[in-house]
A tleap script that builds the chain and sets N, CA, C and O, in Angstrom:
source leaprc.protein.ff14SB
mol = sequence {
  NMET SER VAL LYS ILE TYR ASN ARG ILE PRO
  LEU LEU ARG ALA GLU ARG SER LEU SER ARG
  LYS ALA LEU ALA GLU ALA VAL SER VAL ASN
  TYR GLN THR ILE GLY TYR LEU GLU ARG GLY
  ASP TYR ASN PRO SER LEU GLU LEU ALA LEU
  LYS LEU SER ALA TYR PHE GLN VAL PRO VAL
  GLU GLN ILE PHE SER LEU GLU PRO PHE PRO
  SER LEU PHE GLY PRO SER CSER
}
set mol.1.N position { 8.476 -18.897 -6.965 }
set mol.1.CA position { 7.750 -18.500 -5.776 }
set mol.1.C position { 7.922 -16.993 -5.559 }
set mol.1.O position { 9.029 -16.463 -5.655 }
set mol.2.N position { 6.846 -16.338 -5.277 }
set mol.2.CA position { 6.831 -14.887 -5.120 }
set mol.2.C position { 7.149 -14.482 -3.680 }
set mol.2.O position { 6.735 -15.148 -2.731 }
set mol.3.N position { 7.882 -13.397 -3.535 }
set mol.3.CA position { 8.221 -12.845 -2.230 }
set mol.3.C position { 7.040 -12.024 -1.720 }
set mol.3.O position { 6.426 -11.275 -2.480 }
set mol.4.N position { 6.724 -12.164 -0.439 }
set mol.4.CA position { 5.642 -11.359 0.143 }
set mol.4.C position { 6.144 -9.940 0.361 }
set mol.4.O position { 7.225 -9.724 0.908 }
set mol.5.N position { 5.346 -8.986 -0.075 }
set mol.5.CA position { 5.657 -7.575 0.130 }
set mol.5.C position { 4.586 -6.998 1.050 }
set mol.5.O position { 3.392 -7.068 0.759 }
set mol.6.N position { 5.035 -6.434 2.152 }
set mol.6.CA position { 4.139 -5.812 3.115 }
set mol.6.C position { 3.902 -4.359 2.718 }
set mol.6.O position { 4.744 -3.735 2.074 }
set mol.7.N position { 2.741 -3.829 3.112 }
set mol.7.CA position { 2.457 -2.450 2.731 }
set mol.7.C position { 1.652 -1.713 3.792 }
set mol.7.O position { 1.046 -2.315 4.679 }
set mol.8.N position { 1.668 -0.406 3.669 }
set mol.8.CA position { 0.917 0.478 4.559 }
set mol.8.C position { -0.196 1.218 3.819 }
set mol.8.O position { -0.617 2.292 4.249 }
set mol.9.N position { -0.658 0.671 2.749 }
set mol.9.CA position { -1.695 1.351 1.970 }
set mol.9.C position { -2.955 1.610 2.797 }
set mol.9.O position { -3.493 2.716 2.736 }
set mol.10.N position { -3.449 0.629 3.572 }
set mol.10.CA position { -4.669 0.925 4.350 }
set mol.10.C position { -4.483 2.094 5.325 }
set mol.10.O position { -5.386 2.912 5.500 }
set mol.11.N position { -3.332 2.163 5.943 }
set mol.11.CA position { -3.043 3.255 6.881 }
set mol.11.C position { -3.005 4.600 6.154 }
set mol.11.O position { -3.578 5.582 6.625 }
set mol.12.N position { -2.333 4.637 5.018 }
set mol.12.CA position { -2.237 5.878 4.250 }
set mol.12.C position { -3.607 6.316 3.740 }
set mol.12.O position { -3.920 7.507 3.727 }
set mol.13.N position { -4.418 5.349 3.320 }
set mol.13.CA position { -5.771 5.686 2.869 }
set mol.13.C position { -6.602 6.231 4.014 }
set mol.13.O position { -7.312 7.225 3.859 }
set mol.14.N position { -6.512 5.568 5.179 }
set mol.14.CA position { -7.308 5.990 6.342 }
set mol.14.C position { -6.924 7.396 6.791 }
set mol.14.O position { -7.791 8.198 7.137 }
set mol.15.N position { -5.638 7.692 6.786 }
set mol.15.CA position { -5.184 9.028 7.180 }
set mol.15.C position { -5.780 10.112 6.299 }
set mol.15.O position { -5.963 11.250 6.732 }
set mol.16.N position { -6.076 9.753 5.076 }
set mol.16.CA position { -6.585 10.729 4.111 }
set mol.16.C position { -8.076 10.562 3.817 }
set mol.16.O position { -8.614 11.217 2.924 }
set mol.17.N position { -8.735 9.691 4.567 }
set mol.17.CA position { -10.161 9.400 4.345 }
set mol.17.C position { -10.430 9.099 2.872 }
set mol.17.O position { -11.344 9.653 2.261 }
set mol.18.N position { -9.621 8.217 2.329 }
set mol.18.CA position { -9.643 7.920 0.906 }
set mol.18.C position { -10.189 6.514 0.673 }
set mol.18.O position { -9.750 5.562 1.318 }
set mol.19.N position { -11.128 6.381 -0.229 }
set mol.19.CA position { -11.672 5.063 -0.557 }
set mol.19.C position { -10.721 4.320 -1.491 }
set mol.19.O position { -9.856 4.923 -2.127 }
set mol.20.N position { -10.895 3.009 -1.561 }
set mol.20.CA position { -10.111 2.209 -2.505 }
set mol.20.C position { -10.367 2.693 -3.931 }
set mol.20.O position { -9.450 2.795 -4.745 }
set mol.21.N position { -11.619 2.983 -4.206 }
set mol.21.CA position { -11.982 3.420 -5.559 }
set mol.21.C position { -11.293 4.728 -5.925 }
set mol.21.O position { -10.766 4.861 -7.030 }
set mol.22.N position { -11.292 5.692 -5.013 }
set mol.22.CA position { -10.654 6.991 -5.289 }
set mol.22.C position { -9.152 6.824 -5.505 }
set mol.22.O position { -8.579 7.433 -6.409 }
set mol.23.N position { -8.515 5.998 -4.673 }
set mol.23.CA position { -7.089 5.757 -4.843 }
set mol.23.C position { -6.819 5.058 -6.165 }
set mol.23.O position { -5.888 5.418 -6.885 }
set mol.24.N position { -7.625 4.069 -6.481 }
set mol.24.CA position { -7.455 3.340 -7.739 }
set mol.24.C position { -7.550 4.280 -8.938 }
set mol.24.O position { -6.743 4.196 -9.864 }
set mol.25.N position { -8.524 5.164 -8.917 }
set mol.25.CA position { -8.674 6.117 -10.017 }
set mol.25.C position { -7.460 7.038 -10.108 }
set mol.25.O position { -7.018 7.378 -11.206 }
set mol.26.N position { -6.923 7.440 -8.963 }
set mol.26.CA position { -5.776 8.360 -8.946 }
set mol.26.C position { -4.521 7.738 -9.538 }
set mol.26.O position { -3.685 8.438 -10.108 }
set mol.27.N position { -4.389 6.409 -9.401 }
set mol.27.CA position { -3.183 5.742 -9.916 }
set mol.27.C position { -3.489 4.856 -11.130 }
set mol.27.O position { -2.647 4.063 -11.550 }
set mol.28.N position { -4.674 4.992 -11.678 }
set mol.28.CA position { -5.089 4.326 -12.925 }
set mol.28.C position { -5.056 2.798 -12.866 }
set mol.28.O position { -4.504 2.136 -13.744 }
set mol.29.N position { -5.673 2.250 -11.790 }
set mol.29.CA position { -5.856 0.803 -11.701 }
set mol.29.C position { -7.300 0.527 -11.296 }
set mol.29.O position { -8.033 1.446 -10.930 }
set mol.30.N position { -7.702 -0.720 -11.361 }
set mol.30.CA position { -9.015 -1.139 -10.909 }
set mol.30.C position { -9.036 -1.095 -9.386 }
set mol.30.O position { -8.027 -1.396 -8.747 }
set mol.31.N position { -10.169 -0.724 -8.795 }
set mol.31.CA position { -10.239 -0.639 -7.327 }
set mol.31.C position { -9.950 -1.975 -6.661 }
set mol.31.O position { -9.476 -2.007 -5.525 }
set mol.32.N position { -10.227 -3.083 -7.351 }
set mol.32.CA position { -9.943 -4.404 -6.781 }
set mol.32.C position { -8.436 -4.612 -6.618 }
set mol.32.O position { -8.003 -5.327 -5.714 }
set mol.33.N position { -7.652 -4.003 -7.472 }
set mol.33.CA position { -6.196 -4.104 -7.368 }
set mol.33.C position { -5.723 -3.527 -6.043 }
set mol.33.O position { -4.820 -4.080 -5.416 }
set mol.34.N position { -6.315 -2.435 -5.613 }
set mol.34.CA position { -5.946 -1.833 -4.326 }
set mol.34.C position { -6.267 -2.811 -3.193 }
set mol.34.O position { -5.475 -2.966 -2.264 }
set mol.35.N position { -7.400 -3.452 -3.267 }
set mol.35.CA position { -7.762 -4.455 -2.253 }
set mol.35.C position { -6.788 -5.619 -2.239 }
set mol.35.O position { -6.380 -6.076 -1.171 }
set mol.36.N position { -6.413 -6.101 -3.417 }
set mol.36.CA position { -5.443 -7.199 -3.503 }
set mol.36.C position { -4.103 -6.789 -2.904 }
set mol.36.O position { -3.473 -7.573 -2.195 }
set mol.37.N position { -3.669 -5.574 -3.185 }
set mol.37.CA position { -2.415 -5.070 -2.614 }
set mol.37.C position { -2.499 -5.010 -1.095 }
set mol.37.O position { -1.597 -5.474 -0.396 }
set mol.38.N position { -3.577 -4.441 -0.593 }
set mol.38.CA position { -3.729 -4.275 0.850 }
set mol.38.C position { -3.717 -5.604 1.587 }
set mol.38.O position { -3.162 -5.702 2.681 }
set mol.39.N position { -4.318 -6.615 1.005 }
set mol.39.CA position { -4.372 -7.942 1.633 }
set mol.39.C position { -3.090 -8.744 1.425 }
set mol.39.O position { -2.907 -9.795 2.040 }
set mol.40.N position { -2.213 -8.258 0.570 }
set mol.40.CA position { -0.994 -9.002 0.285 }
set mol.40.C position { -1.193 -10.110 -0.735 }
set mol.40.O position { -0.344 -10.991 -0.867 }
set mol.41.N position { -2.312 -10.075 -1.461 }
set mol.41.CA position { -2.600 -11.084 -2.482 }
set mol.41.C position { -1.897 -10.777 -3.797 }
set mol.41.O position { -1.872 -11.616 -4.698 }
set mol.42.N position { -1.332 -9.592 -3.914 }
set mol.42.CA position { -0.740 -9.126 -5.166 }
set mol.42.C position { 0.426 -8.204 -4.838 }
set mol.42.O position { 0.301 -7.317 -3.994 }
set mol.43.N position { 1.541 -8.410 -5.493 }
set mol.43.CA position { 2.688 -7.516 -5.349 }
set mol.43.C position { 2.641 -6.473 -6.457 }
set mol.43.O position { 2.362 -6.808 -7.608 }
set mol.44.N position { 2.909 -5.220 -6.126 }
set mol.44.CA position { 2.802 -4.170 -7.131 }
set mol.44.C position { 3.936 -4.229 -8.148 }
set mol.44.O position { 5.042 -4.675 -7.844 }
set mol.45.N position { 3.643 -3.779 -9.337 }
set mol.45.CA position { 4.706 -3.563 -10.320 }
set mol.45.C position { 5.517 -2.368 -9.848 }
set mol.45.O position { 5.067 -1.607 -8.992 }
set mol.46.N position { 6.697 -2.201 -10.397 }
set mol.46.CA position { 7.514 -1.040 -10.061 }
set mol.46.C position { 6.763 0.239 -10.421 }
set mol.46.O position { 6.774 1.202 -9.655 }
set mol.47.N position { 6.121 0.251 -11.565 }
set mol.47.CA position { 5.364 1.435 -11.995 }
set mol.47.C position { 4.272 1.789 -10.987 }
set mol.47.O position { 4.119 2.955 -10.622 }
set mol.48.N position { 3.515 0.790 -10.538 }
set mol.48.CA position { 2.439 1.058 -9.593 }
set mol.48.C position { 2.995 1.509 -8.241 }
set mol.48.O position { 2.444 2.414 -7.615 }
set mol.49.N position { 4.074 0.888 -7.794 }
set mol.49.CA position { 4.694 1.303 -6.527 }
set mol.49.C position { 5.130 2.762 -6.599 }
set mol.49.O position { 4.942 3.517 -5.645 }
set mol.50.N position { 5.709 3.156 -7.725 }
set mol.50.CA position { 6.154 4.541 -7.886 }
set mol.50.C position { 4.968 5.508 -7.987 }
set mol.50.O position { 5.038 6.626 -7.477 }
set mol.51.N position { 3.897 5.087 -8.631 }
set mol.51.CA position { 2.697 5.938 -8.710 }
set mol.51.C position { 2.095 6.154 -7.326 }
set mol.51.O position { 1.677 7.262 -6.989 }
set mol.52.N position { 2.053 5.084 -6.523 }
set mol.52.CA position { 1.516 5.212 -5.164 }
set mol.52.C position { 2.412 6.109 -4.319 }
set mol.52.O position { 1.923 6.932 -3.544 }
set mol.53.N position { 3.698 5.951 -4.468 }
set mol.53.CA position { 4.663 6.782 -3.747 }
set mol.53.C position { 4.460 8.257 -4.107 }
set mol.53.O position { 4.426 9.117 -3.227 }
set mol.54.N position { 4.328 8.535 -5.372 }
set mol.54.CA position { 4.121 9.913 -5.814 }
set mol.54.C position { 2.777 10.449 -5.319 }
set mol.54.O position { 2.685 11.597 -4.884 }
set mol.55.N position { 1.750 9.628 -5.385 }
set mol.55.CA position { 0.425 10.066 -4.943 }
set mol.55.C position { 0.432 10.433 -3.457 }
set mol.55.O position { -0.073 11.486 -3.068 }
set mol.56.N position { 1.009 9.554 -2.631 }
set mol.56.CA position { 1.034 9.799 -1.190 }
set mol.56.C position { 2.162 10.737 -0.764 }
set mol.56.O position { 2.224 11.163 0.390 }
set mol.57.N position { 3.045 11.050 -1.698 }
set mol.57.CA position { 4.181 11.945 -1.459 }
set mol.57.C position { 5.064 11.442 -0.308 }
set mol.57.O position { 5.454 12.198 0.582 }
set mol.58.N position { 5.361 10.148 -0.361 }
set mol.58.CA position { 6.286 9.516 0.589 }
set mol.58.C position { 7.194 8.576 -0.197 }
set mol.58.O position { 6.823 8.125 -1.281 }
set mol.59.N position { 8.381 8.274 0.335 }
set mol.59.CA position { 9.268 7.331 -0.353 }
set mol.59.C position { 8.617 5.943 -0.447 }
set mol.59.O position { 7.825 5.555 0.412 }
set mol.60.N position { 8.963 5.222 -1.484 }
set mol.60.CA position { 8.409 3.885 -1.712 }
set mol.60.C position { 8.591 3.003 -0.484 }
set mol.60.O position { 7.692 2.240 -0.130 }
set mol.61.N position { 9.758 3.102 0.175 }
set mol.61.CA position { 10.028 2.234 1.318 }
set mol.61.C position { 9.178 2.572 2.545 }
set mol.61.O position { 9.169 1.809 3.511 }
set mol.62.N position { 8.470 3.689 2.525 }
set mol.62.CA position { 7.516 3.970 3.598 }
set mol.62.C position { 6.162 3.335 3.322 }
set mol.62.O position { 5.305 3.276 4.204 }
set mol.63.N position { 5.972 2.859 2.092 }
set mol.63.CA position { 4.725 2.189 1.726 }
set mol.63.C position { 4.920 0.677 1.679 }
set mol.63.O position { 4.070 -0.079 2.150 }
set mol.64.N position { 6.039 0.240 1.111 }
set mol.64.CA position { 6.285 -1.183 0.891 }
set mol.64.C position { 7.555 -1.646 1.592 }
set mol.64.O position { 8.517 -0.890 1.729 }
set mol.65.N position { 7.539 -2.908 2.038 }
set mol.65.CA position { 8.695 -3.484 2.714 }
set mol.65.C position { 8.713 -4.998 2.523 }
set mol.65.O position { 7.671 -5.633 2.365 }
set mol.66.N position { 9.917 -5.558 2.542 }
set mol.66.CA position { 10.059 -7.017 2.497 }
set mol.66.C position { 9.870 -7.628 3.888 }
set mol.66.O position { 9.675 -8.837 4.018 }
set mol.67.N position { 9.927 -6.793 4.919 }
set mol.67.CA position { 9.732 -7.226 6.307 }
set mol.67.C position { 8.445 -6.589 6.837 }
set mol.67.O position { 8.077 -5.495 6.408 }
set mol.68.N position { 7.763 -7.257 7.759 }
set mol.68.CA position { 6.569 -6.629 8.345 }
set mol.68.C position { 6.931 -5.303 9.011 }
set mol.68.O position { 7.996 -5.171 9.614 }
set mol.69.N position { 6.047 -4.339 8.898 }
set mol.69.CA position { 6.244 -3.051 9.540 }
set mol.69.C position { 6.025 -3.214 11.038 }
set mol.69.O position { 5.175 -4.002 11.452 }
set mol.70.N position { 6.776 -2.483 11.858 }
set mol.70.CA position { 6.518 -2.545 13.312 }
set mol.70.C position { 5.141 -1.975 13.626 }
set mol.70.O position { 4.642 -1.099 12.920 }
set mol.71.N position { 4.546 -2.474 14.674 }
set mol.71.CA position { 3.234 -1.990 15.088 }
set mol.71.C position { 3.317 -0.532 15.506 }
set mol.71.O position { 4.291 -0.112 16.131 }
set mol.72.N position { 2.318 0.220 15.168 }
set mol.72.CA position { 2.262 1.623 15.572 }
set mol.72.C position { 1.808 1.761 17.019 }
set mol.72.O position { 1.878 2.841 17.605 }
set mol.73.N position { 1.347 0.661 17.581 }
set mol.73.CA position { 0.778 0.690 18.927 }
set mol.73.C position { 1.698 0.056 19.974 }
set mol.73.O position { 1.274 -0.195 21.102 }
set mol.74.N position { 2.935 -0.199 19.609 }
set mol.74.CA position { 3.891 -0.780 20.556 }
set mol.74.C position { 3.681 -2.270 20.706 }
set mol.74.O position { 2.830 -2.850 20.032 }
set mol.75.N position { 4.456 -2.903 21.593 }
set mol.75.CA position { 4.343 -4.350 21.781 }
set mol.75.C position { 2.987 -4.726 22.363 }
set mol.75.O position { 2.418 -4.007 23.184 }
set mol.76.N position { 2.489 -5.866 21.915 }
set mol.76.CA position { 1.209 -6.335 22.438 }
set mol.76.C position { 1.423 -7.044 23.765 }
set mol.76.O position { 2.476 -7.640 23.993 }
set mol.77.N position { 0.422 -6.979 24.643 }
set mol.77.CA position { 0.570 -7.614 25.955 }
set mol.77.C position { -0.015 -9.002 25.962 }
set mol.77.O position { 0.022 -9.682 26.987 }
savepdb mol mol.pdb
quit
């Protein structure tokens, strides 16, 4: 059984106005792979996680986590 890995790829892409296709080309994967990652349907290989980290220039743990990331908008009412 695979462990769910949470990610902030959609947020990082949005901050940079970056399409899935452009990101995929930058890290040498199919654009569908980026969609699978974003939805949590696919866990990245170590190589891909490191490529994304290098591309976004942030530590891997700012992109991926074993626990859900806290909401950026505070607690919901």
